[in-house]
C-alpha positions as CSV (number, residue, x, y, z in Angstrom):
1,M,79.1,64.8,128.6
2,A,78.0,63.9,132.1
3,L,77.8,67.4,133.7
4,M,75.1,68.4,131.2
5,L,72.7,65.9,132.6
6,V,72.6,67.3,136.2
7,T,69.6,69.4,137.2
8,L,72.7,67.2,132.0
9,V,79.3,74.8,105.8
10,A,78.9,72.6,102.8
11,G,76.5,69.9,103.7
12,L,74.6,67.0,102.3
13,A,72.4,67.3,99.2
14,H,69.3,69.1,100.1
15,G,66.0,67.2,99.7
16,A,62.9,69.1,98.8
17,P,60.8,69.7,102.0
18,F,57.4,67.9,101.9
19,V,54.6,70.5,101.8
20,P,51.1,69.1,102.1
21,Q,48.7,70.2,99.3
22,A,45.5,69.6,101.2
23,D,44.2,69.4,104.7
24,S,43.3,65.8,104.2
25,E,46.9,64.7,103.5
26,V,48.4,62.6,106.4
27,I,51.8,63.8,107.6
28,E,52.3,61.2,110.3
29,T,50.1,58.6,112.1
30,L,50.6,58.8,115.8
31,R,50.3,55.6,117.9
32,E,47.4,55.8,120.1
33,R,48.2,55.1,123.7
34,P,46.9,56.1,127.2
35,L,48.7,59.1,128.8
36,S,51.1,58.2,131.6
37,D,50.6,59.7,135.0
38,E,53.6,62.0,134.3
39,E,52.0,63.3,131.1
40,R,48.6,63.9,132.8
41,A,50.2,65.8,135.6
42,W,52.3,67.9,133.2
43,R,49.2,68.7,131.1
44,G,47.4,69.8,134.2
45,L,50.3,72.0,135.2
46,R,50.4,73.5,131.6
47,A,46.7,74.3,131.8
48,Q,47.3,76.2,135.1
49,A,50.2,78.1,133.5
50,R,48.0,79.1,130.6
51,Q,45.4,80.5,132.9
52,N,48.1,82.4,134.8
53,P,50.5,83.5,132.0
54,N,52.5,85.9,134.1
55,D,53.1,83.6,137.1
56,V,56.9,83.2,137.1
57,A,57.0,80.4,139.6
58,L,54.4,78.3,137.7
59,A,56.1,78.9,134.4
60,A,59.5,77.9,135.9
61,R,58.1,74.8,137.3
62,L,56.5,73.8,134.0
63,A,59.7,74.5,132.0
64,R,61.8,72.6,134.6
65,Q,59.7,69.5,134.3
66,A,59.8,69.6,130.5
67,I,63.6,70.0,130.5
68,E,63.9,67.0,132.8
69,V,61.8,64.8,130.5
70,S,63.7,66.0,127.4
71,R,67.1,65.1,129.0
72,R,65.8,61.7,130.1
73,D,64.0,60.7,126.9
74,G,66.1,62.7,124.4
75,D,62.9,64.1,122.7
76,P,63.6,67.6,121.5
77,R,59.9,68.5,121.5
78,W,60.0,68.6,125.3
79,M,62.7,71.2,125.1
80,G,60.5,73.2,122.8
81,Q,57.7,72.9,125.4
82,A,60.1,74.3,128.0
83,Q,60.9,77.3,125.8
84,G,57.2,77.8,125.2
85,A,56.5,77.8,128.9
86,L,58.9,80.8,129.1
87,Q,57.6,82.6,126.1
88,V,56.4,85.7,128.0
89,W,59.9,86.4,129.1
90,W,62.0,84.6,126.5
91,S,63.1,87.7,124.5
92,L,63.6,90.1,127.5
93,P,67.1,91.3,128.1
94,A,66.8,90.8,131.9
95,P,64.0,88.3,132.8
96,P,63.5,87.2,136.4
97,V,66.4,85.1,137.7
98,P,64.5,81.7,137.8
99,I,63.5,82.3,134.1
100,R,67.0,83.4,133.2
101,L,68.5,80.2,134.7
102,L,66.1,78.0,132.8
103,R,66.7,80.0,129.6
104,A,70.4,79.3,129.9
105,S,69.7,75.5,130.2
106,I,67.6,75.6,127.0
107,L,70.2,77.7,125.1
108,Q,72.8,75.2,126.3
109,N,70.7,72.4,124.8
110,Q,70.5,74.3,121.5
111,H,74.3,74.8,121.6
112,D,73.9,78.6,121.8
113,F,76.7,78.5,124.4
114,E,77.7,82.2,124.5
115,P,74.2,83.5,125.1
116,A,73.8,80.8,127.8
117,L,77.0,81.9,129.5
118,R,75.8,85.5,129.5
119,D,72.6,84.5,131.2
120,L,74.5,82.4,133.8
121,E,76.9,85.3,134.5
122,A,73.8,87.5,135.1
123,V,72.3,85.0,137.4
124,L,75.5,84.7,139.4
125,R,75.9,88.4,139.7
126,H,72.5,88.3,141.5
127,D,73.0,85.1,143.4
128,R,76.6,83.9,143.9
129,A,75.4,80.8,145.8
130,N,73.3,79.4,142.9
131,A,74.7,75.9,142.6
132,Q,72.8,75.1,139.4
133,A,74.2,78.1,137.6
134,W,77.8,77.2,138.6
135,L,77.3,73.6,137.5
136,T,75.7,74.6,134.1
137,R,78.5,77.1,133.6
138,A,81.1,74.4,134.3
139,S,79.4,72.1,131.8
140,I,79.3,74.6,129.0
141,L,82.9,75.7,129.5
142,Q,84.1,72.0,129.6
143,V,82.3,71.4,126.2
144,L,84.1,74.5,124.8
145,G,87.4,73.2,126.0
146,R,87.9,76.1,128.3
147,Y,89.1,74.0,131.2
148,E,90.6,76.5,133.5
149,E,87.5,78.7,133.4
150,A,85.4,75.6,134.1
151,R,87.5,74.8,137.1
152,T,86.6,78.2,138.7
153,S,83.0,77.0,138.6
154,C,84.0,73.7,140.3
155,D,85.9,75.7,143.0
156,A,82.8,77.9,143.5
157,L,80.6,74.9,144.0
158,L,82.9,73.8,146.8
159,G,82.9,77.3,148.3
160,I,79.1,77.6,148.5
161,G,78.6,74.3,150.2
162,A,78.0,71.9,147.3
163,P,80.8,69.5,148.0
164,W,79.6,66.5,146.0
165,H,78.9,68.5,142.9
166,G,82.1,70.4,143.3
167,Q,84.3,67.4,143.7
168,A,82.7,65.5,140.8
169,C,83.0,68.6,138.6
170,A,86.7,68.9,139.4
171,L,87.5,65.2,139.0
172,E,85.8,65.1,135.6
173,L,88.0,68.0,134.5
174,S,91.1,66.4,135.9
175,S,90.3,63.2,134.0
176,L,90.4,65.2,130.8
177,Q,93.8,66.8,131.7
178,G,96.0,63.8,132.0
179,Q,95.0,62.6,135.4
180,G,92.6,59.9,134.4
181,E,93.7,57.0,136.6
182,Q,93.9,59.2,139.7
183,A,90.5,60.7,138.9
184,R,89.0,57.2,138.5
185,L,90.2,56.1,142.0
186,S,88.9,59.4,143.5
187,L,85.5,59.0,141.8
188,Q,85.2,55.5,143.3
189,A,85.9,56.8,146.7
190,L,83.5,59.7,146.2
191,I,80.6,57.5,145.2
192,R,81.0,55.4,148.3
193,Q,80.3,58.6,150.4
194,A,77.9,60.5,148.2
195,P,74.1,60.4,148.7
196,P,72.3,57.8,146.6
197,H,70.4,60.3,144.4
198,L,73.8,61.4,142.9
199,H,75.0,57.9,142.1
200,P,73.6,57.8,138.6
201,W,75.4,61.0,137.7
202,L,78.7,59.9,139.3
203,N,78.4,56.4,137.6
204,L,78.0,58.1,134.3
205,I,81.2,60.1,134.8
206,Q,82.9,56.9,135.8
207,A,81.6,55.0,132.7
208,E,82.9,57.7,130.3
209,L,86.2,57.9,132.0
210,A,86.6,54.1,131.9
211,E,86.0,54.2,128.2
212,R,88.7,56.8,127.7
213,L,91.1,54.7,129.8
214,G,90.4,51.7,127.6
215,R,88.6,49.8,130.4
216,R,85.8,48.6,128.2
217,A,84.4,45.8,130.5
218,E,84.2,48.3,133.4
219,A,82.4,50.9,131.2
220,Q,80.0,48.3,129.8
221,A,79.1,47.2,133.3
222,L,78.5,50.7,134.5
223,Y,76.4,51.6,131.4
224,R,74.2,48.5,131.8
225,H,73.7,49.3,135.5
226,L,72.7,52.8,134.7
227,L,70.3,51.8,132.0
228,S,68.6,49.3,134.3
229,T,68.2,51.8,137.2
230,A,68.1,55.3,135.7
231,P,67.8,55.1,131.9
232,D,68.1,58.1,129.7
233,A,68.8,58.8,126.0
234,Y,72.3,60.2,126.5
235,T,73.5,57.0,128.4
236,E,71.7,54.8,125.8
237,G,73.6,56.5,123.0
238,A,77.0,56.3,124.8
239,Y,76.4,52.6,125.5
240,A,75.4,52.0,121.8
241,D,78.7,53.6,120.7
242,L,80.7,51.3,123.0
243,L,78.8,48.3,121.6
244,L,79.4,49.4,118.0
245,D,83.1,49.8,118.7
246,Q,83.2,46.1,119.8
247,G,81.2,44.9,116.8
248,L,78.1,44.1,118.9
249,A,75.7,45.6,116.5
250,R,72.9,43.1,117.1
251,E,72.6,44.1,120.7
252,V,72.4,47.8,119.6
253,I,69.5,46.8,117.2
254,K,67.7,45.0,120.0
255,R,68.0,48.0,122.3
256,L,67.3,50.8,119.8
257,E,64.7,49.6,117.3
258,T,61.9,50.9,119.4
259,Q,63.6,54.3,120.1
260,Q,63.6,55.9,116.7
261,R,62.2,59.3,117.6
262,N,65.6,60.4,118.9
263,D,67.9,61.4,116.1
264,G,71.0,60.4,117.8
265,L,69.7,56.9,118.7
266,L,68.3,56.5,115.1
267,L,71.8,57.2,113.8
268,R,73.3,54.5,116.0
269,L,70.6,52.1,114.9
270,A,71.5,52.8,111.3
271,L,75.2,52.2,112.0
272,A,74.2,48.9,113.6
273,Y,72.1,48.0,110.5
274,A,75.2,48.8,108.4
275,Q,77.4,46.5,110.4
276,T,74.9,43.6,110.1
277,Q,73.9,44.3,106.5
278,D,70.3,44.6,107.7
279,T,67.7,45.2,105.0
280,R,66.2,48.1,107.0
281,L,69.3,50.2,106.5
282,D,68.1,52.0,103.3
283,A,64.9,53.2,104.9
284,T,66.7,54.3,108.0
285,V,69.3,56.3,106.0
286,Q,66.5,58.0,104.1
287,A,64.8,58.9,107.4
288,L,68.0,60.3,108.8
289,R,68.6,62.3,105.6
290,A,65.2,63.9,105.9
291,R,65.8,64.8,109.5
292,F,69.1,66.4,108.9
293,N,67.7,68.3,105.9
294,A,64.8,69.5,108.1
295,A,67.2,70.6,110.8
296,R,69.2,72.6,108.3
297,E,66.0,74.2,107.0
298,R,65.3,75.4,110.6
299,G,68.9,76.7,110.9
300,D,69.5,74.0,113.6
301,S,73.2,73.1,113.9
302,V,72.9,71.1,117.1
303,H,73.6,67.7,115.4
304,R,76.6,68.5,113.3
305,R,78.7,65.8,115.0
306,E,76.0,63.2,114.3
307,E,75.5,64.5,110.7
308,A,79.3,64.1,110.1
309,R,79.1,60.5,111.3
310,F,76.2,60.0,109.0
311,A,78.0,61.4,106.0
312,L,81.2,59.5,106.7
313,H,80.0,56.0,107.7
314,L,76.6,55.7,106.0
315,L,76.8,58.0,102.9
316,K,80.6,57.4,102.4
317,R,81.2,61.1,101.7
318,P,84.5,61.8,103.6
319,D,84.9,65.4,102.3
320,T,81.4,66.3,103.4
321,A,81.9,64.6,106.7
322,L,85.2,66.5,107.2
323,Q,83.6,69.9,106.5
324,L,80.8,69.1,109.0
325,A,83.3,67.9,111.6
326,Q,85.4,71.0,111.2
327,A,82.4,73.2,111.7
328,N,81.5,71.2,114.8
329,W,85.0,71.4,116.2
330,A,84.9,75.1,115.9
331,V,82.0,75.1,118.4
332,Q,82.7,72.2,120.8
333,K,85.6,70.1,121.9
334,E,84.7,66.8,123.5
335,P,86.4,63.5,122.8
336,A,83.6,62.5,120.4
337,D,84.1,65.7,118.5
338,A,87.8,65.0,118.1
339,R,87.2,61.5,117.0
340,I,84.9,62.3,114.1
341,L,87.2,65.0,112.8
342,L,90.2,62.6,113.0
343,E,88.3,59.9,111.3
344,A,87.0,62.1,108.6
345,A,90.4,63.7,107.9
346,H,92.0,60.3,107.6
347,A,89.2,59.0,105.3
348,A,89.5,62.1,103.1
349,G,93.3,61.8,102.9
350,K,93.7,65.3,104.5
351,A,95.6,64.6,107.6
352,A,96.5,68.3,108.0
353,A,92.8,69.2,108.5
354,A,93.0,67.4,111.9
355,Q,96.0,69.3,113.2
356,P,93.9,71.6,115.4
357,V,92.6,68.5,117.1
358,R,96.1,67.1,117.6
359,D,97.3,70.5,119.0
360,F,94.3,70.6,121.4
361,I,94.9,67.1,122.6
362,A,98.6,67.8,123.3
363,Q,97.8,71.0,125.1
364,A,95.0,69.5,127.2
365,C,97.0,66.3,127.9
366,W,94.0,64.1,126.9
367,A,94.5,60.4,127.3
368,D,91.8,58.6,125.3
369,Q,92.5,55.1,124.1
370,R,89.7,55.4,121.5
371,L,91.6,58.1,119.6
372,K,94.9,56.2,119.3
373,P,94.3,54.6,115.9
374,W,94.0,58.1,114.3
375,L,96.8,59.8,116.3
376,R,99.6,57.5,115.3
């Protein structure tokens, strides 16, 4: 969901993990390339932080930069680098406020939502005017489907002098509570007044809303504009889903075949291969299977929604997909989470399993044209 980007069970058969038997065995061959200016600057900053391991400001700056790169590129290793930058304070019950705010963002990314919320509440007890804490809190509560609690964060943003963020936050919530068309018009007015550096975020909210309203051409134009001016992995994945829904798999392949390090984008590439009967499908499925198995070995449940899509559409295992989608729905409640549970329940012939989704949609007053085929 767009708010996250602003600074944003029974499973599959287990594969045996690969364990090298000698130091000479090659695990992966990395492509040699010159470091970018951004990477050189970050490595220099990391060297400074290592020389000054108790410098809170330096560690916070290093972690913040890593989080920004992770959100832009969708590479989870950068989020690991961010956590590593905070290692001195990571396990403390009450670390310094800047560290605690960054820890909340990392926990949010790991879908450890309740610990993240506790950190944010602690930050706000210390600093009620911390706009980033209020915005992150709103993002998490929206993902959890706790809309009224999220709205208090939007109101707080307005109250502390963050009008653009507060209005956008409130409009995104309204768009999920039966006021989509009104929110769309208000967002268009807001973006005409907001400062340019907020336009990518506001356009992303507009693009997702346009999709929910069934305005595909509008959503496609917004996504294309975003990806040409402020590209990031989240927007790339959202645009790929829109293209896949329209049967435009070849465009997805063209866009994603060089972005295979990101698990979510690799999944969409595999779905595009399946639509086009591409000979690369089998190898991509095996790569995804290995990645999901490795995540399970680590105890990582971040990608349950993606794994459910993998099981349903690529492995053709609706019962497994349904179990994964149910476990995912117990944690987070976004439109994409509802869709995979509705799809899996339908494919498994277990319509009653999707009743919690139907109940939530009715209560929240969602209006999402993409869900209509499974709600009839």
